Steps between C-alpha positions, in 0.01 A plus 500: 500500500859591571482820317201618705686413834801703392276794399321467838824509697627793303206700551501425873854629514431809284168597665610457869622856587629410840699206381827692464431729786688492833200504708130400438220763529444612852125534450466146425653398835287749683183370332589133577554585873169703521230400753236580237394183333464657151823675494690185643329276252641674200828589674582136590421377161716758330783454749472118458532516118761774517712286734454185294582678170811686623644239736797425271620870531612419843739242368647736248527810724640314807760324286615828344514670830690204674756517218534880535549493885675173573821324373454392132410128548365514868291810440336353188416181683373688803281719281384188311398324807317797641333551161377139494367525858326830429359376174346199679370721777350756246329234287367317808359826653357596163326165451363530859369855425331378171342199661378668833410855370132417579549402866370786714744630768804324347742720331768247398857477582662781315866524402698819471432718201868533412651245269853564656387319832166347535511485876587873530208729585509887493453679819167651390367142442582409856393827648205463757251781527522695827137410605593135496796530733442445876640767736812404674474409860644760734831421650517504887641828645816538714309452819423140407869423485610710799310331785623162606218255548395464875556153642188328626504295812339170423439431874251797527268338240532160661413643847175648363 
């Protein structure tokens, strides 16, 4: 029994190509966020299993990055803390995706694709298509500010 569990874990590590990558596949995130049910269905399921299977990579990458950028002990502890938080967030998001992939109209709560910072999104991920943007309201011209407001006599209205 123990031998088969070890073989399963080793095959999972060896056969997961994006396990050691810096970013997860962009197509998977796009499919999971798709409004088409068939594409969203497989995208969310794949993104969920990918996030659950590679959640520990956040811990390793962020600890190493914290050690590189910060003071020796403080940087390591900061990276370790961020790695633990992102690992928990990634595994929770993955479990939510894997459990709710069948719900129409719900695309999960995705985390960032980068393992260096799970809360950091690329600019293209946040970019809104131009047709979804509302036109900006026109600013009032200089004539609006040039004329002082005329005072109204309240007594004229009372007399009428």
